[in-house]
C-alpha positions as CSV (number, residue, x, y, z in Angstrom):
1,M,35.2,20.6,5.2
2,F,38.1,18.3,4.4
3,N,39.7,19.0,7.8
4,F,36.4,18.1,9.5
5,I,36.1,14.9,7.5
6,Y,39.7,14.0,8.3
7,K,39.2,14.5,12.1
8,N,36.0,12.5,12.2
9,L,36.6,10.0,9.4
10,N,35.9,6.9,11.4
11,L,32.5,8.2,12.8
12,L,31.4,9.7,9.5
13,F,32.3,6.5,7.6
14,F,30.2,4.5,10.2
15,G,27.2,6.8,9.5
16,F,27.7,6.4,5.7
17,L,28.2,2.7,5.8
18,I,25.1,1.8,7.9
19,A,23.0,4.2,5.7
20,F,24.3,2.3,2.7
21,A,23.4,-1.0,4.3
22,S,19.8,0.2,4.8
23,G,19.2,-0.2,1.0
24,F,18.4,-3.9,1.4
25,G,15.2,-3.0,3.1
26,Q,14.2,0.0,1.0
27,T,11.2,0.0,-1.3
28,F,13.3,0.5,-4.5
29,F,15.3,-2.7,-3.6
30,I,12.5,-5.0,-2.6
31,S,10.4,-3.9,-5.6
32,L,13.0,-5.4,-8.0
33,F,11.8,-8.8,-6.8
34,S,8.1,-8.1,-6.9
35,Q,7.5,-9.9,-10.2
36,D,9.4,-13.0,-8.9
37,F,7.5,-13.0,-5.7
38,R,4.1,-12.6,-7.4
39,D,4.8,-15.3,-10.0
40,T,6.2,-17.8,-7.4
41,F,3.3,-17.4,-4.9
42,K,0.5,-16.6,-7.4
43,L,-0.1,-13.2,-6.0
44,T,-1.9,-10.3,-7.7
45,N,-0.6,-6.7,-7.5
46,T,-3.3,-5.9,-4.9
47,E,-2.4,-8.9,-2.8
48,F,1.3,-8.3,-2.8
49,G,0.8,-4.6,-2.2
50,S,-1.4,-5.3,0.8
51,L,1.1,-7.8,2.1
52,Y,3.8,-5.2,1.8
53,S,1.8,-2.4,3.5
54,I,0.8,-4.5,6.4
55,A,4.4,-5.8,7.0
56,T,5.6,-2.2,6.8
57,V,3.1,-0.9,9.3
58,L,4.0,-3.7,11.8
59,S,7.7,-3.0,11.4
60,A,7.0,0.7,12.2
61,I,5.2,-0.3,15.4
62,T,8.1,-2.5,16.4
63,I,10.6,0.3,15.8
64,I,8.9,2.3,18.6
65,W,10.4,-0.2,21.0
66,A,13.5,-1.4,19.1
67,G,14.6,2.1,18.1
68,K,14.8,3.5,21.6
69,L,17.3,0.7,22.7
70,I,20.0,2.7,21.0
71,D,19.9,5.0,24.0
72,T,20.8,2.2,26.5
73,V,22.6,-0.4,24.5
74,S,26.2,0.1,23.3
75,L,26.5,1.2,19.7
76,R,28.7,-1.8,18.9
77,K,26.2,-4.4,20.2
78,Y,23.3,-2.5,18.6
79,T,24.9,-2.4,15.2
80,L,25.9,-6.1,15.4
81,A,22.4,-7.1,16.2
82,I,20.7,-5.3,13.3
83,L,23.5,-6.4,10.9
84,L,23.0,-10.0,11.8
85,G,19.2,-9.6,11.7
86,L,19.4,-8.2,8.1
87,A,21.8,-10.9,6.9
88,L,19.6,-13.7,8.4
89,T,16.5,-12.1,6.8
90,C,18.2,-12.1,3.3
91,L,19.2,-15.7,3.9
92,M,15.6,-16.5,4.9
93,A,14.4,-14.8,1.7
94,S,16.4,-17.2,-0.4
95,F,14.5,-20.2,1.1
96,V,11.0,-18.7,1.4
97,F,8.4,-21.3,0.4
98,N,5.0,-19.8,1.2
99,V,3.2,-16.5,1.6
100,F,3.4,-16.4,5.4
101,F,7.2,-16.6,5.3
102,L,7.3,-14.1,2.6
103,F,5.3,-11.8,4.9
104,L,7.9,-12.4,7.6
105,V,10.8,-11.7,5.2
106,I,9.3,-8.3,4.2
107,Y,8.6,-7.4,7.8
108,F,12.2,-8.1,8.9
109,L,13.6,-6.4,5.8
110,R,11.6,-3.3,6.6
111,L,12.5,-3.5,10.3
112,F,16.2,-4.1,10.1
113,G,16.9,-2.4,6.7
114,Q,14.8,0.7,6.1
115,G,14.0,1.1,9.7
116,L,16.8,0.4,12.2
117,M,19.8,0.9,9.8
118,G,18.6,4.3,8.8
119,H,17.6,5.1,12.3
120,T,21.0,4.2,13.7
121,S,22.8,6.4,11.1
122,R,20.7,9.5,11.6
123,T,20.6,9.2,15.4
124,T,24.3,8.6,15.8
125,M,25.2,11.6,13.6
126,A,22.8,13.9,15.4
127,R,24.0,12.7,18.8
128,Y,27.7,13.0,18.3
129,F,27.8,16.3,16.4
130,N,26.6,19.7,17.4
131,T,28.1,22.7,15.6
132,N,28.8,20.5,12.5
133,R,25.7,18.3,12.7
134,G,24.5,19.4,9.3
135,K,27.7,18.4,7.6
136,A,27.7,15.1,9.5
137,L,24.2,14.3,8.4
138,A,24.9,15.2,4.8
139,I,28.1,13.1,4.6
140,S,26.5,10.0,6.2
141,G,23.4,10.5,4.1
142,F,25.4,9.9,1.0
143,G,25.1,6.2,1.9
144,F,21.4,6.3,1.0
145,S,22.1,7.9,-2.4
146,V,25.0,5.6,-3.2
147,G,22.8,2.7,-2.5
148,E,20.1,4.0,-4.9
149,I,22.8,4.2,-7.6
150,I,24.6,0.9,-7.1
151,Y,22.0,-1.6,-5.8
152,P,19.5,-1.5,-8.7
153,A,22.1,-2.2,-11.4
154,A,23.8,-4.9,-9.3
155,I,20.5,-6.7,-8.4
156,V,19.2,-6.6,-12.0
157,F,22.5,-8.2,-13.2
158,L,22.3,-10.9,-10.5
159,L,18.6,-11.6,-11.2
160,L,19.3,-12.1,-14.9
161,T,22.3,-14.4,-14.3
162,I,21.7,-16.5,-11.1
163,G,18.0,-15.9,-10.3
164,W,16.2,-14.4,-7.4
165,R,16.8,-17.0,-4.7
166,L,20.6,-17.0,-5.2
167,T,20.5,-13.2,-5.4
168,W,19.1,-13.1,-1.9
169,F,21.6,-15.7,-0.7
170,S,24.4,-13.7,-2.2
171,S,23.1,-10.6,-0.5
172,S,23.2,-12.3,2.9
173,I,26.9,-13.4,2.3
174,F,27.7,-9.9,1.1
175,I,26.3,-8.3,4.2
176,L,28.1,-10.6,6.6
177,I,31.5,-10.3,4.8
178,F,31.6,-6.7,3.4
179,F,29.8,-4.8,6.2
180,G,31.0,-7.2,8.9
181,I,34.7,-6.5,8.1
182,F,34.2,-2.8,7.9
183,F,32.2,-2.5,11.1
184,Y,34.8,-4.7,12.9
185,F,37.6,-2.4,12.0
186,I,35.5,0.7,12.7
187,F,34.7,-0.4,16.3
188,K,38.2,-1.8,16.8
189,I,39.6,1.8,16.3
190,N,36.6,3.1,18.4
191,N,37.6,6.7,18.5
192,F,34.0,8.1,18.4
193,K,34.0,11.4,20.3
194,K,31.2,13.8,20.8
195,E,31.8,17.2,19.3
196,N,32.1,20.1,21.8
197,N,29.9,23.1,21.5
198,T,32.1,25.9,20.2
199,D,29.6,28.6,19.2
200,E,26.7,30.4,20.7
201,K,24.1,27.8,20.0
202,I,22.3,26.2,22.9
203,D,24.2,23.3,24.4
204,L,22.0,20.3,23.5
205,S,23.4,18.3,26.4
206,E,21.4,20.7,28.7
207,I,18.2,19.8,26.8
208,S,16.7,16.5,27.8
209,W,13.2,15.9,26.7
210,R,11.6,12.5,27.2
211,R,9.4,10.9,24.6
212,R,6.3,11.3,26.7
213,D,7.1,15.0,27.1
214,V,7.6,15.4,23.4
215,L,4.1,14.0,22.7
216,K,2.6,16.7,25.0
217,D,4.4,19.5,23.1
218,F,2.2,21.6,20.8
219,K,5.2,22.5,18.6
220,F,5.8,18.9,17.8
221,Y,2.5,18.6,16.1
222,M,3.1,21.8,14.2
223,Y,6.3,20.6,12.7
224,L,5.5,16.9,12.3
225,P,3.2,17.0,9.2
226,L,5.9,19.0,7.3
227,S,8.6,16.6,8.4
228,L,6.5,13.6,7.2
229,L,5.2,15.1,4.0
230,M,8.2,14.2,1.9
231,S,8.1,10.5,2.9
232,F,4.4,10.4,2.1
233,T,4.6,12.2,-1.2
234,V,7.8,10.6,-2.7
235,T,6.6,7.0,-1.8
236,G,3.2,7.6,-3.3
237,F,4.6,9.0,-6.6
238,L,7.4,6.4,-6.9
239,F,5.2,3.5,-6.1
240,H,2.9,4.4,-9.0
241,Q,5.7,5.6,-11.3
242,V,5.0,3.1,-14.0
243,Y,1.3,4.2,-14.3
244,I,2.3,7.8,-14.2
245,A,4.9,7.1,-16.9
246,E,2.1,5.6,-19.1
247,I,-0.1,8.7,-18.6
248,K,2.9,11.0,-19.5
249,S,4.1,8.8,-22.4
250,W,7.4,8.2,-20.6
251,T,9.2,4.9,-21.2
252,L,10.7,2.5,-18.5
253,I,14.1,3.4,-19.9
254,N,13.3,7.1,-19.2
255,L,12.3,6.2,-15.7
256,A,15.6,4.3,-15.1
257,Q,17.5,7.3,-16.4
258,G,15.4,9.5,-14.1
259,F,16.7,7.7,-11.0
260,I,20.2,8.9,-11.8
261,F,18.9,12.5,-11.5
262,Y,17.1,11.6,-8.3
263,A,20.2,10.1,-6.6
264,V,22.6,12.9,-7.7
265,S,20.2,15.6,-6.7
266,G,19.7,13.9,-3.4
267,I,23.4,14.1,-2.8
268,T,23.4,17.8,-3.8
269,G,20.5,18.6,-1.6
270,S,22.2,16.8,1.3
271,I,25.4,18.9,0.9
272,I,23.6,22.2,0.5
273,S,21.3,21.6,3.5
274,G,24.2,20.3,5.6
275,I,26.1,23.6,5.1
276,L,23.0,25.7,5.7
277,I,22.0,23.9,8.9
278,D,25.3,24.7,10.5
279,K,24.8,28.4,9.6
280,L,21.0,28.8,10.2
281,T,19.7,25.8,12.1
282,G,17.1,23.2,11.0
283,R,14.2,25.0,12.6
284,K,14.7,28.1,10.5
285,L,15.1,26.1,7.3
286,I,12.3,23.5,7.5
287,P,9.4,25.8,6.3
288,F,11.3,26.2,2.9
289,H,12.7,22.7,2.3
290,L,10.0,21.6,-0.1
291,L,10.3,24.5,-2.6
292,P,12.2,22.5,-5.3
293,M,9.5,19.8,-5.3
294,S,6.7,22.4,-5.5
295,A,8.3,24.1,-8.5
296,I,8.6,20.8,-10.4
297,F,5.0,19.9,-9.6
298,I,3.8,23.1,-11.1
299,L,5.9,22.5,-14.2
300,M,4.4,19.0,-14.6
301,L,0.9,20.5,-14.9
302,F,1.9,22.2,-18.2
303,S,4.2,19.7,-19.9
304,D,4.7,16.0,-20.6
305,H,8.1,16.3,-22.2
306,V,10.7,13.7,-21.1
307,Y,12.9,16.5,-19.8
308,V,10.2,17.3,-17.3
309,L,10.6,13.7,-16.0
310,Y,14.3,14.3,-15.4
311,L,13.5,17.6,-13.6
312,Y,10.7,16.0,-11.7
313,M,13.1,13.3,-10.4
314,A,15.8,15.8,-9.7
315,G,13.2,18.0,-7.7
316,L,12.1,15.0,-5.7
317,G,15.8,14.1,-4.9
318,L,16.7,17.6,-4.0
319,S,13.8,18.0,-1.6
320,N,14.5,14.6,-0.2
321,G,18.1,15.5,0.5
322,F,16.9,18.7,2.3
323,T,14.3,16.8,4.3
324,E,16.7,14.1,5.6
325,N,19.1,16.6,7.1
326,I,16.8,19.4,8.2
327,S,14.3,17.2,9.9
328,N,16.9,15.2,11.8
329,S,18.6,18.4,12.9
330,L,15.3,20.0,13.9
331,W,14.4,17.3,16.5
332,A,17.9,17.4,18.1
333,E,17.8,21.2,18.3
334,M,14.3,21.1,20.0
335,Y,14.5,18.1,22.3
336,G,18.2,17.4,22.9
337,V,20.2,14.3,22.3
338,K,20.1,12.4,25.6
339,N,16.9,10.6,24.7
340,L,17.2,11.1,20.9
341,G,17.1,7.4,20.1
342,S,13.7,7.1,21.8
343,I,12.3,10.2,20.1
344,K,13.7,9.3,16.7
345,A,12.2,5.8,17.0
346,L,8.8,7.5,17.4
347,L,9.5,9.7,14.4
348,T,10.6,6.7,12.3
349,F,7.3,5.0,13.2
350,F,5.4,8.1,11.9
351,G,7.5,8.2,8.8
352,I,7.0,4.6,7.9
353,M,3.3,4.9,8.5
354,A,3.2,7.9,6.2
355,S,5.1,6.0,3.5
356,A,2.8,2.9,3.9
357,S,-0.4,4.9,3.5
358,S,0.3,7.0,0.4
359,P,0.5,4.1,-2.2
360,F,-3.0,3.1,-1.2
361,L,-4.5,6.6,-1.1
362,Y,-2.8,7.7,-4.3
363,G,-4.0,4.5,-6.0
364,I,-7.6,5.3,-5.2
365,I,-7.2,8.8,-6.6
366,L,-5.6,7.5,-9.8
367,D,-8.2,4.9,-10.3
368,Q,-11.0,7.5,-9.8
369,T,-9.5,10.3,-12.0
370,G,-7.1,8.6,-14.4
371,S,-4.9,11.7,-14.1
372,I,-2.0,12.8,-11.9
373,N,-3.1,16.4,-11.8
374,T,-5.3,15.8,-8.8
375,L,-2.3,14.3,-7.0
376,I,-0.3,17.4,-7.9
377,Y,-2.9,19.8,-6.7
378,L,-3.3,17.9,-3.5
379,S,0.4,17.8,-2.9
380,L,0.8,21.5,-3.5
381,I,-2.1,22.3,-1.1
382,L,-0.5,20.2,1.6
383,I,3.0,21.7,1.0
384,I,1.6,25.3,1.4
385,L,-0.5,24.4,4.4
386,F,2.2,22.5,6.3
387,S,5.0,25.0,5.4
388,L,2.9,27.9,6.8
389,M,2.4,25.8,10.0
390,G,6.2,25.3,10.2
391,Y,6.9,29.0,9.5
392,F,4.6,30.3,12.2
393,S,5.9,27.6,14.7
394,K,9.2,29.4,14.7
395,K,7.6,32.1,16.8
396,L,6.6,29.6,19.5
397,K,9.0,29.1,22.4
């Protein structure tokens, strides 16, 4: 492992760094400003939530086009474009003065941050690595988890000391200086090399599916629901975490502590899945990657103890770590890497659509039932159904 990291340090650090940068557009980051946005522009929770969902859906649609450009534009220019886009969006956020511009800010944060930054990290790792793709995805994926640990504490500190507008302004400067310097030196060295195929696996350079062909493939639709379920489920549960905590008698401090378990378990899941992918392939692993989350959901049906919260967050993080690597490896194994940017852009669109829909659907269920048990039963049914679909899809050629 250490020899692999040493030989590919520049490329792996690029994947890690751009994943880390994606945090500025993630839900956990933007939600820290929700109270300030709602107070400043006199928005209700429903109004702000609707604004957020619509902006997210539109960003997902845009990614179908913008994401495929990574197949034709140099990685240096592509990275520079989305880095500048994210920095300018944060600057725009510091000066936002009405609801329309707030909508544009959220749209661009979701597009450049959560969407294209994460898309670039995953696509680059899957494209440049073959026999060690799992390890590469795991190491670069640490950037997402590190962001979940560092950003919340840093942003809360800044909000309490300099206010929300200067916090966004500071974020813009930080992106330009910190990430700008690192990416400058990474591309100056520019020793990115594609890994040769050294084992008996199929040479993915010989597989070259186009996006239109993928959409006609029956196997794609058998695996897609299982690939998207984690995004749908985690977003829904985390979006309503405060309400769920009230039902379970968990405090906000308990929730904050739970995110530590979530991030650490995410790193653990990323490491484990990365090693297993290189031994077994993503296609063999994907039917089983939601088992940790299933076990925790069952436990939640029988106990409200605070330790269950920590196990619940750990289970979500572990399964999320599995999903990130296994899903990204799966599509490269099935459809090759030549047009992977175009294909991944389509999958990113589906993923963002899934994450945008669950808060609304889960909210309806919680309003009607006043209990999370219905959500748990629904989640377990979907996990079983989609896992069986993924398992039997292995037999399809």
